N, C-alpha and C positions, 0 to 999 in steps of 0.2 A: 691081456695084452700087456706088452713090456716096455715100462716108462722107465726114462733115466734123467733125471734132472740134475744137469752138472752147473756146481758153485766151482769159482777158481779157487785155487791152495791159498788159505786165509783170509777167506771171505768172514766177514762182521756177521755178530749174530743174526741179526734181521734177515740178512740175505740167507741165511744158512736157514733160518725158520721158515722163510718164503718158499725156500726148495722143498721144505717136506709137507706144508701146505699147497703147494701147487701137486706135490705126489699125489697128496691121498685125494683130494678133489678130482684129478682126473682120472685117476684109479675108479674112483665111483662111477663117472660118466663115463667112462671107456671099457667098463667091467666085461661087456660082449664081443669087443673087437678083438681081432687077432693083430699080429706085427710087431712093429717097433717104434715106440717114437722118443727121440732125445731133444731135449730143450736146455739149454745155456743161460743162466743167470748171471748179470754181469754190474757191477757196480762203476759208474763213470762219472766222477764228480763233476762240476760246473766250476769253468776257470775262475768264474766271479762268486765268491760265495755267499751266502743270505737268499738266490731265487728258491721260489718254489719249487716243490717236488714235482720230479719231471720222468717219465718212463716211455720207452717204447717197446713195442709189441712184433713182433714177426712169428708166426706159426701157420703150419700148414700139417699136412696130417703126418708127416714123416721126423719132421725137425721145427725148431723154433728158436728162438731168443728173446729174453725180456730183460730191457737194462733200465739202470734207474740211478740219478745222481746222488743216491746214497741207498744203504741196504732197506731204511724205510720205505721210500720210493719203488723198489723192487717190489716189496712186499705189494704196495698199493698197488702196482702193475700187474703183479699177478692176480687180487681180487677185482681189478678193471677187467681181468682178459676172463677170468672165470664167470663175470656177471655177463659179458659180451656174447659167451657163449651158453647163457640162459640159468645159470644160478642167481639165486634172490635171495638174500641174507635181509631178511625180513624184522627181525626184533633181538635185543640181548637175552632172549629166551633159549633155551637149548631145545633142538626139535623146528625151530620156527625160520626155517631156512628149504629153500627147493633150489635141490640138485639135478638137473634131468639125466637121462642117457641118451647119449649122442654118438653118432657114426663118426668114426676118423675123420671122412671126405668132409666135414662139417669145420675140420680145423683150419678154419681161413681165416687169418687176422694179418693185418700190416697196418700200424697206426704208431703215431708218440702222443704225445698229453704232454701239458702243461698244467699243472693246477692252477686255477685263476686267483687264488688268497694264499698267500704264506699261512696265516694263521687260522686254523680250522679245528677247534676243539671246544669241551664239555667240562664244565665245573661240578665235581660234586656238590648236591644238598639234599636235604629230604633227611630218610631214615633209610639205610641201607646195610644189607646182610654181607657177609664176606662173599658170597655165593654173587650176590647181585653187581657189585664191585667187578670181580674177576671177569663174568660173562660182559660185561659194559666194556671192557677194556679190549677183551677178543673181538666183540663186535665194532669197535669205532674204524680201524682202520679196512673192514669189510665195505663200510657206506662211503669210505674216502676222507674220513676225520685225521688229522696225524699229532693231536695233544690231548692231554686229559689234565686237569688242575685239583690237587688233591688242597683244599682250604685247611686254613692253620699247620701250625707244625707235625700235628698229627689229626686226623680226619675222625678223633675219638667221640667226636659227637656225633656224628654221621650214623656210626655202627652204634654208639649208645641208644639212640632213638628207637632202631630198630629192636635190641636185644633186650632194653629194658619194656620193649612195646610200650612206647607212650604213647597215650590216647586211646589204645585199647582195652576197656577193662576186662574183657571176656579171657585175656592172657597176662599170666604174670612175667616178671622177669625170668628171663634165663644168664647161666653164669656167662660175667664180662666183666672184663676190666682193662687197665690200661696196658697191661702188658700184652693181652691180645689184640689192642688196635694199635699197636709198636710193630707187632708181630705180622697182622695184615696189612698195612702199609709198608712194611720190607718187601711183603710178598706182592703186596700191588704194584710198587716201585720195578720190581723184577719182570713183571709181566711187559710193563710199558717198554723197560729196556731192551726187553728180547725181540719186540716187534719195530723197536728205533723211534718209540713215538715219543715227543717233546713231553717234559714234566715240567708244570707248572706248579708252585707250593708258596703256603700260608697266607700271604695278603693280611687277613683277621689276626688280632692279639697283638702285636707288637706292643701298642701303647699300656696294654695292661700288664705287659712283661718288665715294661719298662718303670713301672710303679711297684715291683715286688709281688707282682699277683701270677698265679698261673691264667693262661686264658686260652681256653681249647673250646671253648664253646661262648655261646650269649648269656648263659645261665647267668644268675645274679650269685653272690656270695654273702657269707654273713659275718665275714671277716670283717674290720676296720680298716682304713687305709693305715698303715704304718706311718709314725709321726717321721720318719725321717726321709720320707716319700713325698709328703703332703707336699711341699712346695713344689713339685713336679707336677704335681696336676691342674688341670685347667682351673682357674677361678669361675664360678658360675655362681650368681645371686651371691656373691660375697663370700662363699664356701670353696673349698677345695676338697671334695671328697670321693668317692667312687659313685660315678653317673649312676643313679637309681640300684648302686649296688653291683652293676656289670665291668667287668675290668677291661672286656673287649669293647665297651661302648664310650669309655671314658679318656676323653681328649687329655692332652698333657699342656702345660704352660713353656710354647717354644721360645720365651724371653729369657727362659733360665736356661744357660749353657748347659747346667747339669743333667737337664731334661735332654737336650740334644743330644750331649756324649752318652747317657745311658743309650738311649734310641739306637743312636747310630752304632754304638760298640756292638748291642744285641744283632744287628744285620751283619756287620762283618764279619764277626764269630760263627755268625749259622753259615755265611757265604764260605768262610773257609774250611768248615767242618760236612758241607755239603757240596761236594764238586759236581756231584750227579744233577743237582737242579738247574737246567735249562733255564727257566726265568723264576726270577725270587721277585713276588709280589711284596710292596711295600706300601702300605695303606695305612690311614689314621685308624680313629674311633667310629666305629660302624653304627652313627647316629647324629642327628644334627642340630643345631640351635644349641648347642652345648659346649662351645669351643670357650678360648680362657678369655676374661672380659679385664683383664688387670690392666695398667695403664701402658706397661710396655708392649702388650702386644697389639692394643686399641690401636697403637701408631700405626701397624702393618696391617696385613690382611692376612687369613691362614693360606692360602695359596703363595702368599709369597714368603710366608714361614717353610711351608712345605719344601719349596723348590730351594731353599737354603738347607735344608734337613737332607733332602736328596744330593745337593751338591758334596756336602759334608760327609755322606755314606760314600760317593763315589771317589773322594779325596782318599777314605781309609783304604778301600778296594782296591785304589792303584797303587798304595804304598805298598800293599801286599803281594801286589803282580797279580791279582784276580781280575778275572774278564767277565765275570756274572754278567747277566743283562737284568736290569732292573726295570719290572715293571710298575708305573706308576698313576694314580687312579682319578679320574675327572667326574668326583662323586659328590652330592649333596654340596656343601661349604667348597668343596674345589671344584666345582661346575665353574666358580667364576676366575678366571684367568688372573695370575698374579699382574699389579702393577708395575714393578721394578726389576724384580729378581726372573734372571733367566738361566737356564743350565748352561752350564760350561764346558760339559761332554755331553753333548746331545746323544751321541752314537753309543753311549752305553744304556742309554733309557728307552722306553717303549710305552706309547701314552695308551693307555687303556681308556673308552669313553663308556659312562657305564648311566644310562639314562633309565633308571629303576622306575620313575613317577611317569613314564611315557604312557600314552594310550596303543593297544593291541589291535584296537578296532581297523587298523588301517595302516600301510607301509611307510617309510621316510620316503619324502619325497625331496628331491634335488634339484638345484638350477632356480630357485624360486626366491624372489628377496625374503630374508629373514628379518625378525622383530630385534630391535635394540636391544642387548642386554639390560636387564632391571639393575638400579644401583644395588651394592652388598649391602647390607644391612646387620650386623652380627648379631646372633640370634634371635634373628625375626626374619630369617628367609621361608621362603615361600617356593617347596619343588615345582619347577617347572611339568605340564602335565600333556599341553602339548606337544608335537613334533617338532614345528618350528621351534616354539623357544627351547627344546633339548638341542637342536640343533644349532642354535644361534651359539650357546656356549660350546660347543664343540670347535666352532668356526673362530671363534674368541681364541681359543687355545692354539689352534692349527695358525693363526697369524705369529705366533711367537717358537712353535715348535715346529719343527718339518722332518723331524724322524719317524721311524718305523711306530705301526698304531694297529689296533685292532679295537674292535666292539665290543663291551661285555654285555648281552642281554638278557632280559628275562622270561622269555614268550612261555617258556616252559618252567618256570619256576612258581609262577602263581596262577598268571592268565588265563594258564591252558584248561583250568577248571571251569571257566567261561565259557568254553567253547564245547559245547556237547557232543559235537561232531567233528571236531579237529580240521575239518576240511580247510576252513575259514581260515582258522591260524596257521596251517600250512602255506598258504596260498600268501597270507600277509608275511611269514617266515622267508618265503622265497622273494619277494618281492624288495623285502629288507636287502636281502643278498645281491641282488640284481643294482642295487644303489650303492652298496658300498666304495666302489671304484669312482663314481661322483663325488663321494663324500669325502676321499681324499683317505680312505682307511683299508688298512691290509689285511683284513679277517676278521673272524667273529669266534668269540667265547662263549658259550650257551649256558648261563648260571641256572642248574636246573636240575630237576629230582631226577634220579637214574629211571624211576620206575614212571615213566610218564607215557604210559601205553594206555590206555582206557580210553577210545574204543581200541587202539593201534600206536605204532610206531612210526605211522607216516610222516610228522611233524619234522622226526629226526632225520627221519631217511631225506627228503627235502632239505634238510639245511645241511646236510653231508653233501648230496647230490651235487647242489647247486654254488657251494662254496669250491667244491672241486672243478665242477665244469659251470660257470656262470651264464652259457646258452644254454642250460638244460631249460625245458618247459616244464612247468608245473603240471597242467593237465596230460601231459605224455608220463610224466613219474608218476601220476594217481593210475594211471590205467597199468602203468608197467607193475605198480606195488600191489594193487587194489586184485588185479586179476591173477597175481602169485597167490595173494592173502585167501581170496575167497572162492576162487576157482571159475568155473564159466558163470555162475549168477552174480560174479562181483560186479556188474551194474546195479543191480536191484540194493545190493550194501551200500555204495557209491552214493547213489540216489537218496537211500534213507540216511546218511551221516551227512550229506550235503543240505538236507532238509532241517536236520537236527542244528549244523551251524548258521544256516541264515535267519534261525529265530534266537540264538544265544546269545549272549553278549560277555566278552570278555572285561570290560569296564564296569559293569554291573558287580559282577562276583569278586572285582579287585577293589571294590568300595568307591567307586569312583561317581557321582549323581548321586541325586536324592533317592532313599532307602523306597520311599513310596512314590510308586511308579506303575501309572494303569496300562501302558503299551507293555512294560514287561511281564505284567501279571496277564494280559491276553496268550502275550507268546508263550509262555510257559503253560499253560493249558491248551496251546495249539501242542507244544512238545508232548503232553501226556498224551492225548491222543495219535498222534503219529507211534509212541511206545506200541501202544494198545494195537493200533494197526498193522503194525511190525510183526504179530505173533505168528501167523502162516507162512510168512517168507523164511521166519527162523525154522519153524516144524519142518521144513520142508528138507531140511539140511542136516536134522536131529535123525538118526539111523537106529538101529537097535543093539549097536555095537560102539555107539557113541558120535561123535561130531565127525563131519567130513572134513574139517581142518580144525586146528586149535584157533584160528580166527572168528570161524562162525561160534563157538561156545562163550568165547569171552564178548562178544557181540550181545547172546544172550544175558549176559550178567549186566551187560551195561546197559541193555532196556529195563533191567530193575532198576540200574541204579540212576538211570535217569529220569524215570518213571519217579521215585523218590525224592530225589532233589530238585527236581523243576516244581513237585508240590510245595515242597519248604519254600523255594524263590518267589513263586506264586505268591503264596500266605502274606511272605514278607514285602513284597511290591503293593500287595492291596494294603499294608499297613496296619497286618492282625499278627501281630509280634508273638502275641500268646501262641496261637494255635502254629506258626510258624516254627517257633521254638520246639513244638511238639514232633512235628514233620520233620524237623532237623534231625532230631533225637534217633525218629524210625529210621532215617538216611545211615545215621551213625551206626545204631543196629544190623545195619545190613550188611553194610562193609565189613565191619568187625568181625561179622560172623563168618564171611565168605573170606577174609582175608589171606586164609592160608591156602584157600585153593588156587586166588589169581593174585598171589604176594608179587609174582615179577611186574605185573602189570598195573598198580596201581599203588600208590603210598597214600596208606591209611592216616598216617599220622599227617602228611603233610596236607593232605585235603581237608580235615578236620581241623587244622591251624587256620588255613586259609579263612576258611568259610568262619570259625570264632572271631578270628583278627580284623578281616577285613571288610566280608559280606556283611555280616550284621547279626549273626544268629547269636 
């Protein structure tokens, strides 16, 4: 079939990329058809800037058009059109998509869509190869996302964890260095811009750099704080030094004007040199109960000082004519709203609510009476765990700031290891997104491992699809995803994973609650029985040539994974810590041994870190 995709002269890069993608996929889908098909792509910006992505699709067997309010929106419209024609983009893994053969008479679409939320993104975490990052960027717009966040000034640490094979004693380090990280960062940013995706950067590291320290990770350093920088550091328990040796976790003394000047100068300089960054994140130290205790700082609050710092940054950017958007963070001490300080120019800023200590056993609630915010106690705070407590802090800030905002949340950052089936967590994510509008939030950034795919990538699929269309139903998405991933027997896989989810606890693996828990011990025994009973279902999808789909093969590995982990969790819950440790090491040996075969699906470094740091092994 002769397929012609027309872009107007001078169309931007993302629209041209969209044309190539549409031509390639339709070429595969209509390979057996005859005749000609002409589709025009057009960028038609909104009269009012700042609206969410919008596209319209008109298509019949001979002609069509896809129009978007940006090149990115045209690309999103292309992928949405392909989805409605039967394509399924199931994972950021090569070969994990369904591209059906169709007849040209099936080309009948007429609709338009405005994304439900403006901010729809993922933030890099975990241990990642160059290919993991590029494959994830390629997948993002296919399932509705429009943003990606590369933390720190360079994502060095996320590449280093993989190429140094941290946590896996069976693999030695591969050649890797700062130059590689910088080259791959530039490559990743190029791929984002090719698709028109929004680039978020930095966040962590500013405080360490203001103290003269390189801050590209959470690793401790052996060097002492330079004497001329010591007055800039927070005074905690009478001393000014790097907090536990980690520059990125060290706060500043914001009563000291030199510290404010050093921090603001770094941000302004970066914004000037990096005009391609769409959203620049300006955060403080990544730890809590370590803010400055000097007499000057005690006369105010960390949030008041933070707002004053943000205003100084805004002043410097304005002087240089820079319109860089600054993302500020509600997190740890900064959950408490400022008492007196207010942003002078809120239009520059985007509020980011990060309820890192929340439960993921249930979704946000909205419209209910919230508890009062507890009094702030310097370096004696306890992070809120309930959803109501977390939302009370958000409401407090919203009473002072009415600008753009989104949530920065963590279901796929560590909680997901506690849901062995991923179904319950996907429903919690879906419920969260459906309440964002009621909570006054304009989107969601998922702080997560890119390799959060064991047993599948359904939670990420749900997040992207419902952020794009909040009316989407999780149960319908489950059928859409599972039928494409597992074929005709998808209900068998879905039922197994649902049962595993119903027995799992994201809170327990996240370290919430007592470690000795008889109910949890019983549930883990039931998980083991489910896994043993699932063998015949797996065998039915194993052939002499291999597995019917990659997802059944992953499910076979997942059965071994769940058996080993549930045994360790059960022993921990019974209070048998010594044997729990033995079982955890068996679990570690299994996933390290099979890491190469299932690398895109499971972040071995991160699951081992989480279960050691939070679960209690």
